[in-house]
C-alpha positions as a Markdown table, in Angstrom:
| # | Residue | x | y | z |
|---|---|---|---|---|
| 1 | Met | 123.8 | 140.4 | 129.2 |
| 2 | Ser | 126.5 | 142.2 | 127.2 |
| 3 | His | 128.2 | 141.1 | 124.1 |
| 4 | Glu | 131.5 | 141.0 | 126.0 |
| 5 | Ala | 130.1 | 138.5 | 128.6 |
| 6 | Ile | 128.9 | 136.3 | 125.7 |
| 7 | Cys | 132.2 | 136.4 | 124.0 |
| 8 | Gln | 134.1 | 135.6 | 127.2 |
| 9 | Ala | 131.8 | 132.6 | 127.8 |
| 10 | Leu | 132.4 | 131.3 | 124.3 |
| 11 | Phe | 136.2 | 131.6 | 124.5 |
| 12 | Val | 136.2 | 129.8 | 127.9 |
| 13 | Gln | 133.8 | 127.0 | 127.1 |
| 14 | Gly | 133.7 | 124.4 | 124.4 |
| 15 | Glu | 136.0 | 121.5 | 123.6 |
| 16 | Gly | 136.9 | 119.6 | 120.5 |
| 17 | Glu | 134.5 | 119.8 | 117.5 |
| 18 | Leu | 132.1 | 122.0 | 119.5 |
| 19 | Arg | 134.9 | 124.6 | 120.0 |
| 20 | Ala | 135.7 | 124.6 | 116.3 |
| 21 | Ile | 132.0 | 125.2 | 115.4 |
| 22 | Ile | 131.8 | 128.0 | 117.9 |
| 23 | Tyr | 134.9 | 129.7 | 116.5 |
| 24 | Arg | 133.6 | 129.5 | 112.9 |
| 25 | Ala | 130.3 | 131.1 | 114.0 |
| 26 | Leu | 132.0 | 134.1 | 115.6 |
| 27 | Arg | 132.1 | 137.2 | 113.5 |
| 28 | Ser | 135.9 | 137.4 | 113.6 |
| 29 | Gly | 136.4 | 133.7 | 113.1 |
| 30 | Arg | 139.3 | 133.8 | 115.5 |
| 31 | Ala | 140.2 | 131.1 | 118.0 |
| 32 | Arg | 141.9 | 133.6 | 120.3 |
| 33 | Arg | 140.9 | 137.1 | 121.3 |
| 34 | Val | 143.0 | 140.0 | 120.1 |
| 35 | Ser | 143.2 | 142.9 | 122.5 |
| 36 | Ser | 142.3 | 146.3 | 121.2 |
| 37 | Ser | 145.8 | 147.6 | 121.9 |
| 38 | Ala | 147.3 | 144.8 | 119.8 |
| 39 | Lys | 145.2 | 145.5 | 116.7 |
| 40 | Arg | 147.3 | 148.5 | 115.5 |
| 41 | Pro | 150.5 | 150.0 | 116.6 |
| 42 | Arg | 150.4 | 153.3 | 118.5 |
| 43 | Arg | 153.6 | 154.7 | 117.1 |
| 44 | Asp | 154.0 | 156.3 | 113.7 |
| 45 | Leu | 150.5 | 157.6 | 113.5 |
| 46 | Ile | 151.8 | 160.7 | 111.7 |
| 47 | Val | 153.3 | 159.7 | 108.4 |
| 48 | Gly | 156.4 | 161.7 | 107.5 |
| 49 | Met | 156.7 | 163.3 | 111.0 |
| 50 | Val | 159.9 | 165.3 | 111.4 |
| 51 | Asp | 161.5 | 165.4 | 114.9 |
| 52 | Ile | 162.0 | 168.8 | 116.4 |
| 53 | Ser | 165.8 | 168.2 | 116.6 |
| 54 | Ala | 165.9 | 168.0 | 112.8 |
| 55 | Arg | 164.8 | 171.5 | 112.2 |
| 56 | Pro | 167.3 | 174.0 | 110.5 |
| 57 | Lys | 169.7 | 176.0 | 112.7 |
| 58 | Glu | 168.2 | 179.3 | 111.3 |
| 59 | Ala | 164.9 | 178.3 | 113.0 |
| 60 | Glu | 166.7 | 177.8 | 116.3 |
| 61 | Asp | 168.1 | 181.3 | 116.7 |
| 62 | Arg | 165.0 | 182.9 | 115.2 |
| 63 | Ala | 167.0 | 185.4 | 113.1 |
| 64 | Val | 165.1 | 184.7 | 109.9 |
| 65 | Pro | 161.3 | 185.1 | 109.8 |
| 66 | Gly | 159.1 | 182.5 | 108.2 |
| 67 | Phe | 159.7 | 179.5 | 110.3 |
| 68 | Trp | 156.5 | 177.9 | 111.7 |
| 69 | Glu | 155.9 | 175.7 | 114.7 |
| 70 | Ser | 153.0 | 173.3 | 114.7 |
| 71 | Asp | 151.4 | 171.1 | 117.4 |
| 72 | Leu | 149.1 | 168.3 | 116.4 |
| 73 | Val | 146.8 | 166.8 | 119.0 |
| 74 | Leu | 145.0 | 163.6 | 118.0 |
| 75 | Gly | 141.8 | 162.6 | 119.8 |
| 76 | Ala | 140.6 | 159.1 | 120.7 |
| 77 | Val | 140.9 | 156.8 | 117.7 |
| 78 | Cys | 142.0 | 159.8 | 115.6 |
| 79 | Lys | 138.4 | 160.9 | 115.1 |
| 80 | Ser | 139.2 | 164.5 | 116.2 |
| 81 | Gln | 142.3 | 166.7 | 115.7 |
| 82 | Ile | 143.5 | 170.1 | 116.8 |
| 83 | Leu | 146.4 | 171.7 | 114.9 |
| 84 | Ala | 148.0 | 174.9 | 116.2 |
| 85 | Leu | 150.3 | 176.8 | 113.9 |
| 86 | Val | 152.6 | 179.6 | 115.3 |
| 87 | Glu | 155.2 | 181.6 | 113.5 |
| 88 | Arg | 158.5 | 181.7 | 115.4 |
| 89 | Gln | 159.3 | 185.3 | 116.1 |
| 90 | Thr | 162.3 | 187.1 | 117.6 |
């Protein structure tokens, strides 16, 4: 029997004082379940992120060297990352 099945049974069953005792015994101590997607927001994972439309005009026409593009790919639960840096050339 999985821990998920046990938790579902605990959240469905129990009434009155029994229910309160069961909730206090749970590791989270919560009376209601919180979905994994509701635990943390998915937006704003990158602090200080600048949108591509906010880059300088010199970078758009590629006339001046030294502007870099970067792509950041975050893995599941941000445990792995890939960063690709490319200098914009004419």
